[in-house]
VMD Tcl script that builds the backbone (N, CA, C; Angstrom):
set m [mol new atoms 279]
animate dup $m
set s [atomselect $m all]
$s set {name element resname resid chain x y z} {
  {N N MET 1 A 0.850 -1.189 0.000}
  {CA C MET 1 A 0.000 0.000 0.000}
  {C C MET 1 A 0.892 1.247 0.000}
  {N N THR 2 A 0.597 2.176 -0.881}
  {CA C THR 2 A 1.436 3.368 -1.003}
  {C C THR 2 A 1.013 4.452 -0.019}
  {N N TRP 3 A 1.909 5.393 0.151}
  {CA C TRP 3 A 1.676 6.560 0.987}
  {C C TRP 3 A 1.346 7.732 0.085}
  {N N GLU 4 A 0.564 8.658 0.580}
  {CA C GLU 4 A 0.242 9.862 -0.180}
  {C C GLU 4 A 1.255 10.953 0.164}
  {N N ILE 5 A 1.727 11.657 -0.861}
  {CA C ILE 5 A 2.642 12.783 -0.672}
  {C C ILE 5 A 1.817 14.061 -0.728}
  {N N VAL 6 A 1.909 14.880 0.317}
  {CA C VAL 6 A 1.133 16.121 0.410}
  {C C VAL 6 A 2.108 17.296 0.484}
  {N N PHE 7 A 1.898 18.290 -0.376}
  {CA C PHE 7 A 2.735 19.495 -0.375}
  {C C PHE 7 A 2.087 20.577 0.473}
  {N N HIS 8 A 2.785 21.031 1.514}
  {CA C HIS 8 A 2.366 22.241 2.227}
  {C C HIS 8 A 2.625 23.411 1.282}
  {N N ARG 9 A 1.860 24.462 1.404}
  {CA C ARG 9 A 1.967 25.599 0.483}
  {C C ARG 9 A 3.390 26.157 0.402}
  {N N GLU 10 A 4.068 26.290 1.526}
  {CA C GLU 10 A 5.427 26.841 1.522}
  {C C GLU 10 A 6.388 25.941 0.743}
  {N N PHE 11 A 6.240 24.629 0.914}
  {CA C PHE 11 A 7.070 23.704 0.147}
  {C C PHE 11 A 6.738 23.800 -1.340}
  {N N GLU 12 A 5.473 23.846 -1.660}
  {CA C GLU 12 A 5.029 23.885 -3.057}
  {C C GLU 12 A 5.624 25.085 -3.799}
  {N N VAL 13 A 5.593 26.254 -3.174}
  {CA C VAL 13 A 6.152 27.462 -3.790}
  {C C VAL 13 A 7.647 27.270 -4.052}
  {N N TRP 14 A 8.369 26.759 -3.057}
  {CA C TRP 14 A 9.806 26.521 -3.216}
  {C C TRP 14 A 10.069 25.518 -4.334}
  {N N PHE 15 A 9.350 24.396 -4.324}
  {CA C PHE 15 A 9.572 23.314 -5.285}
  {C C PHE 15 A 9.369 23.784 -6.723}
  {N N PHE 16 A 8.272 24.479 -6.985}
  {CA C PHE 16 A 7.976 24.881 -8.360}
  {C C PHE 16 A 8.819 26.060 -8.830}
  {N N ASP 17 A 9.609 26.631 -7.928}
  {CA C ASP 17 A 10.551 27.683 -8.307}
  {C C ASP 17 A 11.921 27.102 -8.687}
  {N N LEU 18 A 12.121 25.813 -8.466}
  {CA C LEU 18 A 13.390 25.154 -8.785}
  {C C LEU 18 A 13.500 24.878 -10.281}
  {N N ASP 19 A 14.738 24.698 -10.755}
  {CA C ASP 19 A 14.956 24.255 -12.131}
  {C C ASP 19 A 14.285 22.900 -12.329}
  {N N VAL 20 A 13.854 22.637 -13.549}
  {CA C VAL 20 A 13.153 21.394 -13.857}
  {C C VAL 20 A 14.027 20.175 -13.552}
  {N N ASP 21 A 15.320 20.267 -13.801}
  {CA C ASP 21 A 16.213 19.136 -13.514}
  {C C ASP 21 A 16.247 18.811 -12.021}
  {N N VAL 22 A 16.249 19.836 -11.188}
  {CA C VAL 22 A 16.233 19.628 -9.734}
  {C C VAL 22 A 14.885 19.039 -9.320}
  {N N GLN 23 A 13.796 19.565 -9.879}
  {CA C GLN 23 A 12.466 19.021 -9.586}
  {C C GLN 23 A 12.409 17.532 -9.921}
  {N N THR 24 A 13.009 17.159 -11.050}
  {CA C THR 24 A 13.005 15.758 -11.468}
  {C C THR 24 A 13.761 14.883 -10.472}
  {N N SER 25 A 14.916 15.351 -10.011}
  {CA C SER 25 A 15.683 14.588 -9.013}
  {C C SER 25 A 14.885 14.407 -7.729}
  {N N ILE 26 A 14.225 15.463 -7.290}
  {CA C ILE 26 A 13.405 15.391 -6.076}
  {C C ILE 26 A 12.218 14.463 -6.299}
  {N N ALA 27 A 11.573 14.568 -7.465}
  {CA C ALA 27 A 10.404 13.730 -7.763}
  {C C ALA 27 A 10.759 12.244 -7.749}
  {N N MET 28 A 11.957 11.905 -8.208}
  {CA C MET 28 A 12.367 10.497 -8.190}
  {C C MET 28 A 12.458 9.972 -6.757}
  {N N VAL 29 A 12.981 10.777 -5.850}
  {CA C VAL 29 A 13.067 10.357 -4.447}
  {C C VAL 29 A 11.673 10.343 -3.815}
  {N N LEU 30 A 10.814 11.286 -4.210}
  {CA C LEU 30 A 9.439 11.290 -3.700}
  {C C LEU 30 A 8.697 10.027 -4.125}
  {N N ASP 31 A 8.993 9.510 -5.318}
  {CA C ASP 31 A 8.381 8.252 -5.755}
  {C C ASP 31 A 8.768 7.109 -4.823}
  {N N VAL 32 A 10.026 7.085 -4.404}
  {CA C VAL 32 A 10.489 6.049 -3.472}
  {C C VAL 32 A 9.805 6.230 -2.117}
  {N N LEU 33 A 9.691 7.477 -1.661}
  {CA C LEU 33 A 9.011 7.759 -0.394}
  {C C LEU 33 A 7.549 7.329 -0.461}
  {N N GLU 34 A 6.902 7.604 -1.571}
  {CA C GLU 34 A 5.497 7.218 -1.743}
  {C C GLU 34 A 5.339 5.701 -1.671}
  {N N GLU 35 A 6.284 4.984 -2.232}
  {CA C GLU 35 A 6.211 3.530 -2.249}
  {C C GLU 35 A 6.564 2.905 -0.897}
  {N N GLN 36 A 7.613 3.418 -0.244}
  {CA C GLN 36 A 8.106 2.778 0.980}
  {C C GLN 36 A 7.623 3.427 2.268}
  {N N GLY 37 A 7.207 4.687 2.197}
  {CA C GLY 37 A 6.669 5.369 3.365}
  {C C GLY 37 A 7.608 5.360 4.556}
  {N N ALA 38 A 7.062 5.038 5.716}
  {CA C ALA 38 A 7.815 5.094 6.969}
  {C C ALA 38 A 8.949 4.076 7.028}
  {N N ALA 39 A 8.950 3.094 6.139}
  {CA C ALA 39 A 10.025 2.103 6.117}
  {C C ALA 39 A 11.293 2.635 5.443}
  {N N LEU 40 A 11.186 3.737 4.721}
  {CA C LEU 40 A 12.346 4.294 4.020}
  {C C LEU 40 A 13.306 4.923 5.024}
  {N N GLY 41 A 14.551 4.555 4.924}
  {CA C GLY 41 A 15.557 5.087 5.848}
  {C C GLY 41 A 16.714 5.719 5.100}
  {N N ARG 42 A 17.868 5.741 5.764}
  {CA C ARG 42 A 19.061 6.323 5.158}
  {C C ARG 42 A 19.440 5.515 3.922}
  {N N PRO 43 A 19.937 6.144 2.890}
  {CA C PRO 43 A 20.434 7.518 2.840}
  {C C PRO 43 A 19.382 8.567 2.490}
  {N N TYR 44 A 18.145 8.147 2.242}
  {CA C TYR 44 A 17.123 9.097 1.801}
  {C C TYR 44 A 16.445 9.856 2.930}
  {N N VAL 45 A 16.207 9.192 4.056}
  {CA C VAL 45 A 15.438 9.797 5.150}
  {C C VAL 45 A 16.194 9.639 6.461}
  {N N ASP 46 A 16.149 10.695 7.261}
  {CA C ASP 46 A 16.723 10.637 8.603}
  {C C ASP 46 A 15.789 11.404 9.538}
  {N N THR 47 A 15.817 11.064 10.813}
  {CA C THR 47 A 15.032 11.781 11.812}
  {C C THR 47 A 15.830 12.985 12.284}
  {N N LEU 48 A 15.181 14.144 12.358}
  {CA C LEU 48 A 15.859 15.357 12.828}
  {C C LEU 48 A 16.059 15.282 14.334}
  {N N LYS 49 A 17.238 15.570 14.751}
  {CA C LYS 49 A 17.543 15.606 16.185}
  {C C LYS 49 A 17.268 17.013 16.713}
  {N N GLY 50 A 16.701 17.120 17.900}
  {CA C GLY 50 A 16.477 18.412 18.534}
  {C C GLY 50 A 15.234 19.148 18.070}
  {N N SER 51 A 14.391 18.504 17.278}
  {CA C SER 51 A 13.164 19.151 16.818}
  {C C SER 51 A 12.125 19.164 17.941}
  {N N ILE 52 A 11.351 20.226 17.995}
  {CA C ILE 52 A 10.257 20.303 18.968}
  {C C ILE 52 A 9.218 19.228 18.664}
  {N N LEU 53 A 9.001 18.980 17.378}
  {CA C LEU 53 A 8.045 17.957 16.959}
  {C C LEU 53 A 8.738 16.600 16.920}
  {N N THR 54 A 8.149 15.622 17.587}
  {CA C THR 54 A 8.733 14.286 17.556}
  {C C THR 54 A 8.554 13.697 16.163}
  {N N ASN 55 A 9.518 12.917 15.768}
  {CA C ASN 55 A 9.493 12.234 14.476}
  {C C ASN 55 A 9.497 13.163 13.264}
  {N N MET 56 A 10.017 14.378 13.412}
  {CA C MET 56 A 10.210 15.241 12.253}
  {C C MET 56 A 11.305 14.607 11.399}
  {N N LYS 57 A 11.058 14.498 10.113}
  {CA C LYS 57 A 11.974 13.808 9.211}
  {C C LYS 57 A 12.631 14.782 8.239}
  {N N GLU 58 A 13.754 14.334 7.697}
  {CA C GLU 58 A 14.485 15.082 6.682}
  {C C GLU 58 A 14.669 14.163 5.476}
  {N N LEU 59 A 14.135 14.577 4.337}
  {CA C LEU 59 A 14.332 13.855 3.085}
  {C C LEU 59 A 15.581 14.420 2.428}
  {N N ARG 60 A 16.492 13.549 2.030}
  {CA C ARG 60 A 17.783 13.969 1.481}
  {C C ARG 60 A 17.836 13.631 -0.004}
  {N N VAL 61 A 18.112 14.647 -0.811}
  {CA C VAL 61 A 18.186 14.477 -2.262}
  {C C VAL 61 A 19.488 15.103 -2.748}
  {N N GLN 62 A 20.208 14.385 -3.592}
  {CA C GLN 62 A 21.417 14.921 -4.222}
  {C C GLN 62 A 21.107 15.234 -5.685}
  {N N HIS 63 A 21.527 16.410 -6.134}
  {CA C HIS 63 A 21.392 16.767 -7.549}
  {C C HIS 63 A 22.670 17.471 -7.987}
  {N N ASP 64 A 23.390 16.848 -8.911}
  {CA C ASP 64 A 24.650 17.401 -9.426}
  {C C ASP 64 A 25.588 17.850 -8.308}
  {N N GLY 65 A 25.688 17.040 -7.266}
  {CA C GLY 65 A 26.588 17.349 -6.165}
  {C C GLY 65 A 26.028 18.304 -5.126}
  {N N ASP 66 A 24.842 18.848 -5.365}
  {CA C ASP 66 A 24.215 19.756 -4.399}
  {C C ASP 66 A 23.238 18.982 -3.515}
  {N N PRO 67 A 23.386 19.087 -2.195}
  {CA C PRO 67 A 22.459 18.407 -1.290}
  {C C PRO 67 A 21.206 19.251 -1.032}
  {N N TYR 68 A 20.057 18.695 -1.327}
  {CA C TYR 68 A 18.768 19.333 -1.036}
  {C C TYR 68 A 18.137 18.602 0.136}
  {N N ARG 69 A 17.470 19.360 1.003}
  {CA C ARG 69 A 16.820 18.792 2.176}
  {C C ARG 69 A 15.367 19.243 2.218}
  {N N ILE 70 A 14.487 18.317 2.570}
  {CA C ILE 70 A 13.057 18.601 2.678}
  {C C ILE 70 A 12.601 18.103 4.042}
  {N N LEU 71 A 12.034 18.998 4.837}
  {CA C LEU 71 A 11.506 18.605 6.143}
  {C C LEU 71 A 10.070 18.140 5.964}
  {N N PHE 72 A 9.745 17.013 6.616}
  {CA C PHE 72 A 8.402 16.458 6.477}
  {C C PHE 72 A 8.053 15.629 7.703}
  {N N ALA 73 A 6.790 15.263 7.767}
  {CA C ALA 73 A 6.312 14.399 8.847}
  {C C ALA 73 A 5.265 13.452 8.282}
  {N N PHE 74 A 5.172 12.277 8.874}
  {CA C PHE 74 A 4.118 11.328 8.529}
  {C C PHE 74 A 2.917 11.590 9.419}
  {N N ASP 75 A 1.720 11.389 8.869}
  {CA C ASP 75 A 0.521 11.508 9.692}
  {C C ASP 75 A -0.204 10.164 9.737}
  {N N PRO 76 A -1.216 10.015 10.597}
  {CA C PRO 76 A -1.901 8.729 10.748}
  {C C PRO 76 A -2.667 8.270 9.503}
  {N N GLN 77 A -2.897 9.162 8.547}
  {CA C GLN 77 A -3.625 8.805 7.325}
  {C C GLN 77 A -2.686 8.307 6.223}
  {N N ARG 78 A -1.483 7.888 6.598}
  {CA C ARG 78 A -0.480 7.398 5.642}
  {C C ARG 78 A -0.102 8.475 4.633}
  {N N GLN 79 A 0.082 9.683 5.140}
  {CA C GLN 79 A 0.520 10.795 4.310}
  {C C GLN 79 A 1.896 11.261 4.780}
  {N N ALA 80 A 2.736 11.615 3.814}
  {CA C ALA 80 A 4.000 12.291 4.106}
  {C C ALA 80 A 3.766 13.753 3.749}
  {N N VAL 81 A 3.731 14.610 4.757}
  {CA C VAL 81 A 3.424 16.031 4.553}
  {C C VAL 81 A 4.749 16.783 4.438}
  {N N LEU 82 A 5.032 17.288 3.224}
  {CA C LEU 82 A 6.276 18.005 2.955}
  {C C LEU 82 A 6.088 19.456 3.357}
  {N N LEU 83 A 6.914 19.927 4.287}
  {CA C LEU 83 A 6.715 21.242 4.899}
  {C C LEU 83 A 7.549 22.342 4.259}
  {N N VAL 84 A 8.853 22.168 4.212}
  {CA C VAL 84 A 9.759 23.172 3.635}
  {C C VAL 84 A 10.926 22.450 2.973}
  {N N GLY 85 A 11.589 23.160 2.071}
  {CA C GLY 85 A 12.761 22.603 1.410}
  {C C GLY 85 A 13.865 23.628 1.344}
  {N N GLY 86 A 15.058 23.154 1.101}
  {CA C GLY 86 A 16.199 24.050 0.946}
  {C C GLY 86 A 17.409 23.263 0.499}
  {N N ASN 87 A 18.511 23.972 0.289}
  {CA C ASN 87 A 19.762 23.302 -0.037}
  {C C ASN 87 A 20.881 23.887 0.806}
  {N N LYS 88 A 22.031 23.272 0.727}
  {CA C LYS 88 A 23.150 23.684 1.577}
  {C C LYS 88 A 23.682 25.067 1.219}
  {N N ARG 89 A 23.279 25.599 0.062}
  {CA C ARG 89 A 23.669 26.962 -0.305}
  {C C ARG 89 A 22.792 27.987 0.397}
  {N N GLY 90 A 21.724 27.522 1.061}
  {CA C GLY 90 A 20.881 28.441 1.818}
  {C C GLY 90 A 19.598 28.836 1.131}
  {N N ASP 91 A 19.271 28.229 -0.030}
  {CA C ASP 91 A 18.010 28.538 -0.708}
  {C C ASP 91 A 16.896 27.781 -0.013}
  {N N LYS 92 A 16.073 28.500 0.753}
  {CA C LYS 92 A 15.026 27.861 1.554}
  {C C LYS 92 A 13.660 28.286 1.066}
  {N N GLY 93 A 12.678 27.482 1.444}
  {CA C GLY 93 A 11.309 27.833 1.130}
  {C C GLY 93 A 10.365 26.931 1.827}
}
mol reanalyze $m
mol bondsrecalc $m
mol representation Tube
mol addrep $m
């Protein structure tokens, strides 16, 4: 059974502002997340340490050597809610 991927508005704005090649790299990892859900682990998913929210997750995507990070959480309805994204250069949204 697959998981549903839900874009929070802030994530959606950031995502659709990215180059199409970066969007494609992220979409490929989102396909894996949709298929594996909470069972997906490293190197794609890690739990954030020190977050106020328990079980806050970080989705890790590499594109042409640039690390992109997406913060998300799972909910009881088998949804992965993507909250914000950014990269190590500091482009956040």
